[in-house]
N, C-alpha and C positions, 0 to 999 in steps of 0.2 A: 688636374683629374686626368685617370690612369686612359688608357686602350682602352674601349670597347670595342667586342666585337658584337654582330647580330647573332646567335644561331637561333636556323628554325628547321624542325620536324618534317611530318609527315602531318602530326596529327594540326600542323598549323601551331603549335606556341613558341613565343617570340619574349628569349631570355634575352638580358647582360651579361656577358662570361667579362666578367674584373678581376681584383684581387682579390673578396673571398669567393670565390668559383676556381678558378685559382691557386689557390692556399688549400681548396679539400680535392681538385683535382689531383695535386700531387700530392700531401697526401694517403690520395685512395689509392698512388700507384707506388707505395710504402710498404701498406698492413693490405689486409681481406678487406677490413670492415672501417667503419668509422660510425657511432653512433649522434642522436640530434647535442647531444654535451660536450662527447669532445672536438663537433663541430662549436658550437660556441667559444669554446676555454679555448683554443687553439686557434679562429681566427677574432675573438674578441670582438663575440655581437651576442647580439640581446636573445631571446631564443625567438625573440617574435621574429629577428630577418633571418634569423641562420631557419629556424623551419620551414620557413617560407620557401628559402633559399633549397633547399633540398627536394621542396614537396615541386620545385618549378621541375626539375630540374630530372625528376621521375614522370613528369605529363611530357617533357621534352625527353623520355626515351632514352636521359644519358644511365639516370641515376635505376634502380633495381628496389625498391622497399626487400626485406626477409624480416614481417613481425614476428615477436620477441613477446616472450608476458610479463619483462623486464623494461625493456626498450629495445625498441627496434634499431633496425639496423640499416643500412644502406653501403650499392655494393654498385663497382661502374658493373654494368651489359656487358661489352668488353670482358671483366674479369669474368662473372656469371658463364659467358660463354666455351670458357680454356677454362673452368675448373672441375 
């Protein structure tokens, strides 16, 4: 298994930062947003795991969700602050 770091936000949401989170953050460094479907395909993970990962990162204040009629978009908090 790979190295995992535990991150803790002021809201005390704890999550493991592993390979799927690293893939997500690298993707968001090169594109403005990602959708659940894009993340599932890129990371080759099932919808449940992809959704749970995105929600945990939103709760940990790492990502922000932009609700859309067709499909929600996820952006990094840092990207939102500087765009």
